[in-house]
N, CA, C and O atoms as CSV, one atom per row, in Angstrom:
chain,resi,resn,atom,element,x,y,z
A,1,MET,N,N,136.819,99.936,63.986
A,1,MET,CA,C,136.099,100.893,64.560
A,1,MET,C,C,135.884,102.525,63.975
A,1,MET,O,O,134.818,103.064,63.676
A,2,LYS,N,N,136.757,102.888,63.944
A,2,LYS,CA,C,137.014,104.417,63.561
A,2,LYS,C,C,135.749,104.640,62.464
A,2,LYS,O,O,135.038,105.610,62.724
A,3,GLN,N,N,135.363,103.803,61.189
A,3,GLN,CA,C,135.260,104.100,60.414
A,3,GLN,C,C,133.480,103.573,60.416
A,3,GLN,O,O,132.664,103.768,59.514
A,4,ILE,N,N,133.302,103.007,61.476
A,4,ILE,CA,C,131.958,102.865,62.022
A,4,ILE,C,C,131.328,103.993,62.689
A,4,ILE,O,O,130.174,104.419,62.663
A,5,LEU,N,N,132.531,104.424,63.381
A,5,LEU,CA,C,131.629,105.728,64.261
A,5,LEU,C,C,131.675,106.883,63.306
A,5,LEU,O,O,130.736,107.674,63.392
A,6,ASN,N,N,132.605,107.119,62.406
A,6,ASN,CA,C,132.496,108.141,61.878
A,6,ASN,C,C,131.091,108.404,60.793
A,6,ASN,O,O,130.377,109.390,60.608
A,7,ALA,N,N,131.103,106.599,60.030
A,7,ALA,CA,C,129.927,106.765,59.186
A,7,ALA,C,C,128.915,107.010,60.096
A,7,ALA,O,O,128.377,107.975,59.554
A,8,ILE,N,N,128.081,106.731,61.438
A,8,ILE,CA,C,127.373,106.987,62.327
A,8,ILE,C,C,127.686,108.684,62.581
A,8,ILE,O,O,126.652,109.298,62.841
A,9,GLU,N,N,128.538,109.262,62.558
A,9,GLU,CA,C,128.134,110.437,62.950
A,9,GLU,C,C,127.759,111.369,61.705
A,9,GLU,O,O,127.064,112.385,61.743
A,10,GLN,N,N,128.529,110.651,60.322
A,10,GLN,CA,C,127.912,111.281,59.331
A,10,GLN,C,C,126.667,111.037,58.398
A,10,GLN,O,O,126.420,111.487,57.279
A,11,ARG,N,N,125.894,110.099,59.290
A,11,ARG,CA,C,124.466,109.742,58.763
A,11,ARG,C,C,123.629,110.770,59.902
A,11,ARG,O,O,122.466,111.087,59.651
A,12,ARG,N,N,124.268,111.234,61.091
A,12,ARG,CA,C,123.853,112.105,62.068
A,12,ARG,C,C,122.291,111.464,62.720
A,12,ARG,O,O,121.156,111.942,62.703
A,13,ILE,N,N,123.004,109.805,63.439
A,13,ILE,CA,C,121.820,109.311,63.902
A,13,ILE,C,C,122.975,108.857,65.060
A,13,ILE,O,O,124.189,109.047,64.982
A,14,SER,N,N,122.224,108.196,66.163
A,14,SER,CA,C,123.354,107.677,67.058
A,14,SER,C,C,123.539,106.099,67.260
A,14,SER,O,O,122.933,105.187,66.699
A,15,GLU,N,N,124.454,106.047,68.129
A,15,GLU,CA,C,124.866,104.876,67.768
A,15,GLU,C,C,124.033,103.285,68.325
A,15,GLU,O,O,124.292,102.138,67.958
A,16,LYS,N,N,123.027,103.745,69.280
A,16,LYS,CA,C,121.527,103.093,69.514
A,16,LYS,C,C,121.029,102.945,68.399
A,16,LYS,O,O,120.854,101.774,68.064
A,17,GLU,N,N,120.712,103.779,67.643
A,17,GLU,CA,C,119.598,103.482,66.186
A,17,GLU,C,C,120.533,102.556,65.753
A,17,GLU,O,O,120.435,101.336,65.888
A,18,CYS,N,N,121.618,103.277,65.128
A,18,CYS,CA,C,122.168,102.242,64.285
A,18,CYS,C,C,122.582,100.750,64.631
A,18,CYS,O,O,122.919,99.840,63.873
A,19,LEU,N,N,122.462,100.779,65.912
A,19,LEU,CA,C,122.693,98.981,66.432
A,19,LEU,C,C,121.360,98.600,66.571
A,19,LEU,O,O,121.154,97.388,66.514
A,20,VAL,N,N,120.180,99.510,66.779
A,20,VAL,CA,C,119.078,98.608,66.698
A,20,VAL,C,C,119.121,98.628,65.284
A,20,VAL,O,O,119.627,97.552,64.965
A,21,LYS,N,N,118.881,99.230,64.349
A,21,LYS,CA,C,118.403,99.016,63.148
A,21,LYS,C,C,119.406,97.785,62.442
A,21,LYS,O,O,118.947,97.187,61.469
A,22,SER,N,N,120.618,97.468,62.894
A,22,SER,CA,C,121.767,96.555,62.445
A,22,SER,C,C,121.297,95.583,63.298
A,22,SER,O,O,122.101,94.653,63.369
A,23,GLN,N,N,120.105,95.396,64.116
A,23,GLN,CA,C,120.336,93.884,65.205
A,23,GLN,C,C,121.371,93.226,65.956
A,23,GLN,O,O,121.810,92.086,66.110
A,24,VAL,N,N,121.615,94.550,66.416
A,24,VAL,CA,C,122.734,94.464,67.347
A,24,VAL,C,C,122.662,94.861,68.839
A,24,VAL,O,O,122.467,95.972,69.332
A,25,ASN,N,N,122.884,93.592,69.466
A,25,ASN,CA,C,123.087,94.353,70.863
A,25,ASN,C,C,123.525,95.971,71.172
A,25,ASN,O,O,124.577,96.403,70.701
A,26,THR,N,N,122.679,96.790,71.959
A,26,THR,CA,C,122.641,97.992,71.807
A,26,THR,C,C,123.994,98.445,72.271
A,26,THR,O,O,124.602,99.381,71.753
A,27,SER,N,N,124.520,97.575,73.490
A,27,SER,CA,C,125.712,97.634,74.365
A,27,SER,C,C,127.019,96.942,73.756
A,27,SER,O,O,128.085,96.895,74.369
A,28,PHE,N,N,126.803,96.384,72.416
A,28,PHE,CA,C,128.131,96.293,72.127
A,28,PHE,C,C,129.575,97.481,71.325
A,28,PHE,O,O,130.790,97.319,71.217
A,29,LEU,N,N,128.823,98.396,70.995
A,29,LEU,CA,C,129.882,99.407,70.752
A,29,LEU,C,C,130.650,100.146,71.875
A,29,LEU,O,O,131.802,100.579,71.875
A,30,SER,N,N,129.609,100.171,72.918
A,30,SER,CA,C,130.103,100.607,74.124
A,30,SER,C,C,131.452,99.722,74.720
A,30,SER,O,O,132.609,100.088,74.925
A,31,ASP,N,N,130.631,98.100,74.945
A,31,ASP,CA,C,131.583,97.690,75.416
A,31,ASP,C,C,133.249,97.271,74.455
A,31,ASP,O,O,134.306,96.885,74.955
A,32,TRP,N,N,132.962,97.505,73.114
A,32,TRP,CA,C,133.989,97.580,71.953
A,32,TRP,C,C,134.977,98.464,72.635
A,32,TRP,O,O,136.105,98.268,73.088
A,33,LYS,N,N,134.234,99.442,72.568
A,33,LYS,CA,C,135.317,100.590,72.960
A,33,LYS,C,C,135.781,100.575,74.264
A,33,LYS,O,O,136.745,101.340,74.286
A,34,ASN,N,N,135.612,100.140,75.272
A,34,ASN,CA,C,135.811,100.208,76.431
A,34,ASN,C,C,136.783,98.933,76.770
A,34,ASN,O,O,137.163,98.569,77.883
A,35,GLY,N,N,137.057,98.398,75.580
A,35,GLY,CA,C,137.864,96.711,75.339
A,35,GLY,C,C,137.569,95.630,76.589
A,35,GLY,O,O,138.287,94.933,77.305
A,36,LYS,N,N,135.881,95.905,76.446
A,36,LYS,CA,C,135.742,94.525,77.118
A,36,LYS,C,C,135.436,93.416,76.310
A,36,LYS,O,O,135.230,92.328,76.847
A,37,ILE,N,N,135.347,93.627,74.369
A,37,ILE,CA,C,135.136,92.989,73.569
A,37,ILE,C,C,136.646,93.185,72.718
A,37,ILE,O,O,137.036,94.071,71.957
A,38,LYS,N,N,137.139,92.215,73.108
A,38,LYS,CA,C,138.806,92.228,72.002
A,38,LYS,C,C,138.556,92.360,70.476
A,38,LYS,O,O,138.626,93.197,69.577
A,39,SER,N,N,138.254,91.182,70.670
A,39,SER,CA,C,137.773,90.186,69.149
A,39,SER,C,C,136.184,90.348,68.548
A,39,SER,O,O,135.463,89.353,68.489
A,40,PRO,N,N,135.707,91.673,68.112
A,40,PRO,CA,C,134.301,91.310,67.431
A,40,PRO,C,C,134.204,90.699,66.973
A,40,PRO,O,O,135.148,90.345,66.267
A,41,PRO,N,N,132.582,89.775,66.934
A,41,PRO,CA,C,132.606,89.038,65.984
A,41,PRO,C,C,131.996,89.353,64.652
A,41,PRO,O,O,131.094,90.165,64.446
A,42,PHE,N,N,132.576,88.644,63.831
A,42,PHE,CA,C,132.151,89.413,62.205
A,42,PHE,C,C,130.849,89.574,62.027
A,42,PHE,O,O,130.398,90.657,61.652
A,43,ASP,N,N,130.079,88.518,62.274
A,43,ASP,CA,C,128.649,88.830,61.634
A,43,ASP,C,C,127.983,90.275,62.646
A,43,ASP,O,O,127.408,91.122,61.962
A,44,LYS,N,N,128.030,90.473,63.744
A,44,LYS,CA,C,128.050,92.338,64.176
A,44,LYS,C,C,128.574,93.255,63.404
A,44,LYS,O,O,127.977,94.194,62.878
A,45,ILE,N,N,130.082,92.896,63.306
A,45,ILE,CA,C,130.308,93.903,62.504
A,45,ILE,C,C,129.690,93.977,60.274
A,45,ILE,O,O,129.637,94.938,59.506
A,46,TYR,N,N,129.461,92.887,60.118
A,46,TYR,CA,C,129.048,92.794,59.368
A,46,TYR,C,C,127.416,93.403,59.227
A,46,TYR,O,O,127.045,93.872,58.151
A,47,ARG,N,N,126.707,93.356,60.146
A,47,ARG,CA,C,125.438,93.798,60.245
A,47,ARG,C,C,125.634,95.252,59.817
A,47,ARG,O,O,125.166,95.945,58.914
A,48,ILE,N,N,126.726,95.496,61.063
A,48,ILE,CA,C,126.630,97.141,61.174
A,48,ILE,C,C,127.213,97.846,59.996
A,48,ILE,O,O,126.960,99.050,60.023
A,49,ALA,N,N,127.950,97.441,58.921
A,49,ALA,CA,C,128.425,97.561,57.954
A,49,ALA,C,C,127.601,97.519,56.541
A,49,ALA,O,O,127.763,98.086,55.460
A,50,ARG,N,N,126.960,96.896,56.877
A,50,ARG,CA,C,125.630,96.638,55.954
A,50,ARG,C,C,124.570,97.608,56.353
A,50,ARG,O,O,123.912,97.976,55.380
A,51,PHE,N,N,124.224,98.107,57.430
A,51,PHE,CA,C,123.583,98.946,57.124
A,51,PHE,C,C,123.998,100.169,57.175
A,51,PHE,O,O,123.107,100.968,56.890
A,52,LEU,N,N,125.110,100.684,57.453
A,52,LEU,CA,C,125.867,102.071,56.914
A,52,LEU,C,C,126.178,102.113,55.991
A,52,LEU,O,O,126.247,103.283,55.616
A,53,ASN,N,N,126.618,101.025,54.850
A,53,ASN,CA,C,126.937,101.071,53.596
A,53,ASN,C,C,127.930,101.177,53.235
A,53,ASN,O,O,128.169,101.729,52.161
A,54,LEU,N,N,128.958,100.621,54.107
A,54,LEU,CA,C,130.159,100.082,54.521
A,54,LEU,C,C,131.215,99.344,53.864
A,54,LEU,O,O,131.095,98.119,53.907
A,55,SER,N,N,132.238,99.825,53.255
A,55,SER,CA,C,132.845,98.512,52.625
A,55,SER,C,C,133.010,97.783,53.773
A,55,SER,O,O,132.682,98.229,54.873
A,56,LEU,N,N,133.633,96.377,53.561
A,56,LEU,CA,C,134.182,95.678,54.862
A,56,LEU,C,C,135.676,95.690,54.572
A,56,LEU,O,O,136.511,95.681,55.477
A,57,ASP,N,N,135.981,95.710,53.292
A,57,ASP,CA,C,137.196,96.072,53.105
A,57,ASP,C,C,137.825,97.109,53.583
A,57,ASP,O,O,138.994,96.909,53.916
A,58,LEU,N,N,137.406,98.143,53.714
A,58,LEU,CA,C,137.835,99.766,54.322
A,58,LEU,C,C,137.688,98.998,55.828
A,58,LEU,O,O,138.773,99.223,56.365
A,59,LEU,N,N,136.984,98.315,56.626
A,59,LEU,CA,C,136.884,98.403,58.054
A,59,LEU,C,C,137.767,97.221,58.213
A,59,LEU,O,O,138.012,97.128,59.416
A,60,ALA,N,N,138.407,96.196,57.495
A,60,ALA,CA,C,139.535,95.597,57.700
A,60,ALA,C,C,140.706,95.863,57.046
A,60,ALA,O,O,141.302,94.797,56.898
A,61,ASP,N,N,141.336,96.807,56.572
A,61,ASP,CA,C,142.697,97.501,56.362
A,61,ASP,C,C,142.975,98.789,56.216
A,61,ASP,O,O,144.126,99.204,56.079
A,62,ASN,N,N,141.910,99.548,56.235
A,62,ASN,CA,C,142.071,101.100,56.681
A,62,ASN,C,C,141.970,101.684,55.461
A,62,ASN,O,O,141.747,102.891,55.363
A,63,THR,N,N,142.139,100.802,54.285
A,63,THR,CA,C,142.201,101.636,52.751
A,63,THR,C,C,140.926,101.656,52.069
A,63,THR,O,O,140.065,100.811,52.312
A,64,PRO,N,N,140.763,102.599,51.213
A,64,PRO,CA,C,139.049,102.484,50.226
A,64,PRO,C,C,139.435,101.368,49.379
A,64,PRO,O,O,140.662,101.269,49.364
A,65,PRO,N,N,138.983,100.685,48.825
A,65,PRO,CA,C,138.716,100.008,47.809
A,65,PRO,C,C,138.855,100.861,46.693
A,65,PRO,O,O,138.375,101.993,46.644
A,66,PRO,N,N,139.694,100.169,45.543
A,66,PRO,CA,C,139.374,101.488,44.304
A,66,PRO,C,C,137.798,101.729,43.874
A,66,PRO,O,O,136.857,100.937,43.836
A,67,SER,N,N,137.873,102.946,43.606
A,67,SER,CA,C,136.253,102.924,42.679
A,67,SER,C,C,135.943,102.845,41.544
A,67,SER,O,O,136.408,103.520,40.626
A,68,GLN,N,N,135.307,102.200,41.490
A,68,GLN,CA,C,134.982,101.782,39.794
A,68,GLN,C,C,134.126,102.408,39.353
A,68,GLN,O,O,133.866,102.253,38.159
A,69,LEU,N,N,133.414,103.291,40.095
A,69,LEU,CA,C,132.290,104.191,39.838
A,69,LEU,C,C,132.929,105.263,38.767
A,69,LEU,O,O,134.155,105.236,38.668
A,70,PRO,N,N,132.188,106.227,37.938
A,70,PRO,CA,C,132.433,107.512,37.627
A,70,PRO,C,C,131.955,108.307,38.391
A,70,PRO,O,O,130.878,108.358,38.985
A,71,GLU,N,N,133.515,109.444,38.314
A,71,GLU,CA,C,133.334,110.212,39.369
A,71,GLU,C,C,131.977,110.932,39.751
A,71,GLU,O,O,131.634,110.952,40.933
A,72,PRO,N,N,131.029,111.654,38.557
A,72,PRO,CA,C,129.811,111.934,38.932
A,72,PRO,C,C,129.206,110.806,40.044
A,72,PRO,O,O,128.935,110.970,41.234
A,73,GLU,N,N,129.134,109.975,39.459
A,73,GLU,CA,C,128.397,108.981,40.428
A,73,GLU,C,C,128.540,109.055,41.797
A,73,GLU,O,O,127.665,109.365,42.605
A,74,GLN,N,N,129.743,108.741,42.028
A,74,GLN,CA,C,131.233,108.418,43.470
A,74,GLN,C,C,130.656,110.103,44.026
A,74,GLN,O,O,130.282,110.164,45.197
A,75,PHE,N,N,130.620,111.003,43.438
A,75,PHE,CA,C,130.553,112.398,44.411
A,75,PHE,C,C,128.467,111.843,44.970
A,75,PHE,O,O,128.071,111.834,46.136
A,76,LEU,N,N,127.607,111.483,43.745
A,76,LEU,CA,C,126.296,111.723,43.983
A,76,LEU,C,C,126.281,110.552,45.572
A,76,LEU,O,O,125.616,110.736,46.592
A,77,LEU,N,N,127.318,109.306,45.258
A,77,LEU,CA,C,127.109,108.127,46.618
A,77,LEU,C,C,127.421,108.900,48.101
A,77,LEU,O,O,126.680,108.827,49.081
A,78,ASN,N,N,128.492,109.537,48.040
A,78,ASN,CA,C,129.446,110.554,49.130
A,78,ASN,C,C,128.348,111.142,49.747
A,78,ASN,O,O,127.834,110.895,50.838
A,79,GLY,N,N,127.980,112.193,48.642
A,79,GLY,CA,C,126.877,113.134,49.638
A,79,GLY,C,C,125.449,112.181,50.256
A,79,GLY,O,O,125.026,112.161,51.412
A,80,PHE,N,N,125.096,111.687,49.452
A,80,PHE,CA,C,123.819,110.920,49.725
A,80,PHE,C,C,123.905,109.907,50.844
A,80,PHE,O,O,122.888,109.483,51.394
A,81,ARG,N,N,125.407,109.431,51.254
A,81,ARG,CA,C,125.692,108.944,52.495
A,81,ARG,C,C,125.610,110.072,53.669
A,81,ARG,O,O,125.238,109.700,54.782
A,82,LYS,N,N,125.907,111.275,53.479
A,82,LYS,CA,C,126.086,112.414,54.781
A,82,LYS,C,C,124.466,112.906,54.850
A,82,LYS,O,O,124.222,113.897,55.539
A,83,LEU,N,N,123.557,112.348,54.271
A,83,LEU,CA,C,121.838,112.602,54.481
A,83,LEU,C,C,121.593,111.787,55.572
A,83,LEU,O,O,122.147,110.691,55.659
A,84,ASP,N,N,120.829,112.192,56.413
A,84,ASP,CA,C,120.281,111.412,57.342
A,84,ASP,C,C,118.819,110.898,56.624
A,84,ASP,O,O,118.358,111.460,55.631
A,85,GLN,N,N,118.138,109.678,57.328
A,85,GLN,CA,C,117.320,108.628,56.661
A,85,GLN,C,C,116.454,109.338,56.079
A,85,GLN,O,O,116.298,108.978,54.912
A,86,LEU,N,N,115.704,110.350,56.442
A,86,LEU,CA,C,114.754,111.222,55.607
A,86,LEU,C,C,114.855,112.179,54.777
A,86,LEU,O,O,113.910,112.844,54.353
A,87,GLU,N,N,116.169,112.328,54.452
A,87,GLU,CA,C,116.542,113.489,53.443
A,87,GLU,C,C,117.042,112.253,52.460
A,87,GLU,O,O,116.763,112.607,51.315
A,88,GLN,N,N,117.677,110.924,52.438
A,88,GLN,CA,C,117.877,109.757,51.801
A,88,GLN,C,C,116.387,109.821,51.138
A,88,GLN,O,O,116.272,110.073,49.939
A,89,GLN,N,N,115.503,109.635,51.783
A,89,GLN,CA,C,114.161,108.911,51.394
A,89,GLN,C,C,113.480,110.181,50.344
A,89,GLN,O,O,112.942,109.874,49.279
A,90,ILE,N,N,113.563,111.259,50.693
A,90,ILE,CA,C,113.771,112.281,49.781
A,90,ILE,C,C,114.053,112.212,48.207
A,90,ILE,O,O,113.345,112.409,47.219
A,91,ILE,N,N,115.780,111.744,48.452
A,91,ILE,CA,C,116.273,111.837,47.193
A,91,ILE,C,C,115.549,109.785,46.357
A,91,ILE,O,O,115.272,109.278,45.270
A,92,LEU,N,N,115.584,109.526,47.387
A,92,LEU,CA,C,114.991,108.288,46.648
A,92,LEU,C,C,113.613,108.382,45.659
A,92,LEU,O,O,113.249,107.723,44.686
A,93,GLY,N,N,112.934,109.719,46.514
A,93,GLY,CA,C,111.479,109.774,45.755
A,93,GLY,C,C,111.920,110.491,44.428
A,93,GLY,O,O,111.669,110.216,43.255
A,94,LYS,N,N,112.421,111.174,44.812
A,94,LYS,CA,C,112.881,112.055,43.339
A,94,LYS,C,C,113.503,111.451,42.204
A,94,LYS,O,O,113.033,111.488,41.067
A,95,ILE,N,N,114.505,110.928,42.515
A,95,ILE,CA,C,114.919,109.770,41.734
A,95,ILE,C,C,113.772,108.715,40.680
A,95,ILE,O,O,113.903,108.415,39.493
A,96,SER,N,N,112.898,108.418,41.455
A,96,SER,CA,C,111.952,107.649,41.056
A,96,SER,C,C,111.290,108.473,40.330
A,96,SER,O,O,111.090,108.228,39.140
A,97,GLU,N,N,110.915,109.403,40.825
A,97,GLU,CA,C,109.722,110.281,40.371
A,97,GLU,C,C,110.255,110.416,38.586
A,97,GLU,O,O,109.695,110.064,37.548
A,98,MET,N,N,111.647,111.124,38.866
A,98,MET,CA,C,112.523,111.170,37.410
A,98,MET,C,C,112.475,110.253,36.149
A,98,MET,O,O,112.259,110.473,34.957
A,99,LEU,N,N,112.786,109.045,36.938
A,99,LEU,CA,C,112.856,107.448,36.056
A,99,LEU,C,C,111.116,107.337,35.377
A,99,LEU,O,O,110.703,107.106,34.241
A,100,TYR,N,N,110.475,107.600,36.574
A,100,TYR,CA,C,108.908,107.334,35.890
A,100,TYR,C,C,108.320,108.521,34.839
A,100,TYR,O,O,107.155,108.518,34.439
A,101,GLN,N,N,109.129,109.338,34.534
A,101,GLN,CA,C,108.554,110.907,33.920
A,101,GLN,C,C,109.594,110.523,32.251
A,101,GLN,O,O,109.061,110.753,31.165
A,102,LYS,N,N,110.658,110.099,32.305
A,102,LYS,CA,C,111.558,109.914,31.509
A,102,LYS,C,C,110.893,108.105,30.639
A,102,LYS,O,O,110.722,107.793,29.461
A,103,LYS,N,N,110.685,107.267,32.072
A,103,LYS,CA,C,110.074,106.303,31.023
A,103,LYS,C,C,108.252,106.787,30.328
A,103,LYS,O,O,107.860,106.505,29.196
A,104,ASN,N,N,107.702,107.298,31.051
A,104,ASN,CA,C,106.668,107.887,29.695
A,104,ASN,C,C,106.755,108.986,28.906
A,104,ASN,O,O,106.101,109.079,27.867
A,105,PHE,N,N,107.556,109.898,29.322
A,105,PHE,CA,C,108.073,110.632,28.203
A,105,PHE,C,C,108.609,109.326,26.631
A,105,PHE,O,O,107.979,109.072,25.604
A,106,GLU,N,N,109.733,108.885,27.029
A,106,GLU,CA,C,109.853,107.579,25.995
A,106,GLU,C,C,108.776,106.693,25.481
A,106,GLU,O,O,108.776,106.285,24.319
A,107,GLU,N,N,107.982,106.436,26.234
A,107,GLU,CA,C,106.790,105.094,25.765
A,107,GLU,C,C,105.852,106.968,24.650
A,107,GLU,O,O,105.272,106.868,23.569
A,108,GLN,N,N,106.009,108.021,25.263
A,108,GLN,CA,C,104.880,109.009,24.171
A,108,GLN,C,C,105.844,109.413,23.226
A,108,GLN,O,O,105.214,110.010,22.353
A,109,ARG,N,N,107.208,109.399,22.905
A,109,ARG,CA,C,108.135,109.304,21.725
A,109,ARG,C,C,107.513,108.100,20.825
A,109,ARG,O,O,106.812,108.134,19.814
A,110,LEU,N,N,107.909,107.299,21.393
A,110,LEU,CA,C,107.031,105.819,20.624
A,110,LEU,C,C,106.512,106.077,19.940
A,110,LEU,O,O,106.675,106.540,18.811
A,111,ASP,N,N,105.266,105.634,20.918
A,111,ASP,CA,C,103.837,105.755,20.476
A,111,ASP,C,C,103.751,106.991,19.433
A,111,ASP,O,O,103.026,106.804,18.455
A,112,THR,N,N,104.286,107.992,19.520
A,112,THR,CA,C,104.307,109.251,18.116
A,112,THR,C,C,104.941,108.973,16.937
A,112,THR,O,O,104.636,109.386,15.818
A,113,GLU,N,N,106.235,107.935,17.384
A,113,GLU,CA,C,106.621,107.903,15.760
A,113,GLU,C,C,105.882,106.910,15.198
A,113,GLU,O,O,105.542,106.940,14.015
A,114,GLN,N,N,105.483,105.635,16.292
A,114,GLN,CA,C,104.619,104.756,15.297
A,114,GLN,C,C,103.334,104.891,14.419
A,114,GLN,O,O,102.956,104.218,13.461
A,115,VAL,N,N,102.732,106.068,15.101
A,115,VAL,CA,C,101.501,106.666,14.616
A,115,VAL,C,C,101.782,107.561,13.124
A,115,VAL,O,O,101.080,107.588,12.114
A,116,ALA,N,N,102.923,108.182,13.378
A,116,ALA,CA,C,103.263,108.672,12.125
A,116,ALA,C,C,103.849,108.039,11.156
A,116,ALA,O,O,103.729,108.483,10.014
A,117,GLY,N,N,104.604,106.870,11.404
A,117,GLY,CA,C,105.280,105.757,10.701
A,117,GLY,C,C,103.837,104.806,9.859
A,117,GLY,O,O,103.907,104.259,8.758
A,118,ASN,N,N,102.579,104.852,10.811
A,118,ASN,CA,C,101.292,103.962,10.494
A,118,ASN,C,C,101.151,105.340,9.441
A,118,ASN,O,O,101.698,104.830,8.463
A,119,LEU,N,N,100.879,106.385,9.099
A,119,LEU,CA,C,100.286,107.766,8.588
A,119,LEU,C,C,101.457,107.789,7.668
A,119,LEU,O,O,101.039,108.175,6.576
A,120,LEU,N,N,102.668,107.562,7.621
A,120,LEU,CA,C,103.118,107.619,6.102
A,120,LEU,C,C,103.193,106.576,5.155
A,120,LEU,O,O,103.626,106.675,4.007
A,121,SER,N,N,102.706,105.486,5.757
A,121,SER,CA,C,103.007,103.981,5.705
A,121,SER,C,C,101.671,103.863,4.132
A,121,SER,O,O,101.805,103.458,2.977
A,122,GLY,N,N,100.691,104.345,4.772
A,122,GLY,CA,C,99.507,104.140,3.878
A,122,GLY,C,C,99.473,105.216,2.431
A,122,GLY,O,O,98.846,105.041,1.386
A,123,LEU,N,N,100.308,106.261,2.784
A,123,LEU,CA,C,100.459,107.018,1.403
A,123,LEU,C,C,101.821,106.290,0.314
A,123,LEU,O,O,102.815,105.602,0.545
A,124,ASP,N,N,101.309,106.780,-0.704
A,124,ASP,CA,C,102.482,106.081,-1.797
A,124,ASP,C,C,103.018,107.183,-2.302
A,124,ASP,O,O,102.203,107.890,-2.893
A,125,CYS,N,N,104.704,107.784,-2.257
A,125,CYS,CA,C,104.567,109.126,-2.023
A,125,CYS,C,C,105.280,109.400,-3.990
A,125,CYS,O,O,105.556,110.367,-4.701
A,126,THR,N,N,105.295,107.621,-4.139
A,126,THR,CA,C,105.692,107.529,-5.520
A,126,THR,C,C,104.499,108.248,-6.715
A,126,THR,O,O,104.692,109.089,-7.593
A,127,ASP,N,N,103.366,107.587,-6.348
A,127,ASP,CA,C,101.809,107.598,-6.934
A,127,ASP,C,C,102.224,109.219,-6.909
A,127,ASP,O,O,102.456,109.698,-8.019
A,128,ALA,N,N,102.337,110.079,-5.796
A,128,ALA,CA,C,101.170,111.488,-5.664
A,128,ALA,C,C,102.589,112.133,-6.694
A,128,ALA,O,O,102.265,112.928,-7.576
A,129,VAL,N,N,103.968,111.811,-6.571
A,129,VAL,CA,C,104.711,112.348,-7.817
A,129,VAL,C,C,104.105,112.186,-8.756
A,129,VAL,O,O,103.295,112.998,-9.202
A,130,SER,N,N,104.389,111.056,-9.264
A,130,SER,CA,C,104.156,111.014,-10.700
A,130,SER,C,C,102.504,110.883,-11.161
A,130,SER,O,O,102.243,110.165,-12.126
A,131,SER,N,N,101.232,111.709,-10.331
A,131,SER,CA,C,100.038,112.160,-10.607
A,131,SER,C,C,100.252,113.303,-10.766
A,131,SER,O,O,99.469,113.865,-11.532
A,132,GLY,N,N,101.136,113.981,-10.273
A,132,GLY,CA,C,100.715,115.498,-10.291
A,132,GLY,C,C,102.011,115.988,-11.516
A,132,GLY,O,O,102.500,117.114,-11.417
A,133,LYS,N,N,102.424,115.134,-12.506
A,133,LYS,CA,C,103.364,115.304,-13.519
A,133,LYS,C,C,102.506,115.519,-14.459
A,133,LYS,O,O,101.589,114.699,-14.453
A,134,LYS,N,N,102.452,116.305,-15.262
A,134,LYS,CA,C,101.831,116.209,-17.013
A,134,LYS,C,C,102.906,116.003,-18.145
A,134,LYS,O,O,103.944,116.641,-18.322
A,135,ASP,N,N,102.365,114.893,-18.905
A,135,ASP,CA,C,102.749,114.703,-19.919
A,135,ASP,C,C,102.802,115.061,-21.559
A,135,ASP,O,O,103.524,114.406,-22.311
């Protein structure tokens, strides 16, 4: 439960918002905290974990799974998780914009290379060199 509460706090959302967006009844966390629920149903934990982007391994045994991401990607992911939803949407928009620009740049470069290749293929360089020679 501690990991869930920490994740909610890091995202700067209310417990109620988390539960509503996870499609879990809004009294679930308070009932769990107060001992009314001894063994929480897996489907509720799963939905909350999925919404918060938490590893089920982390929730099960309190040890983080080994990260297979390179350090820069792990840094970005950890930072992203600390942002609220609006900030996350801004980041996602920026990434989409950058990917779009990169795709357009690469397409323009390929078009330019193709045009240059077509122009050069029309020239027979050996003829141009040999016609310039005088015997």
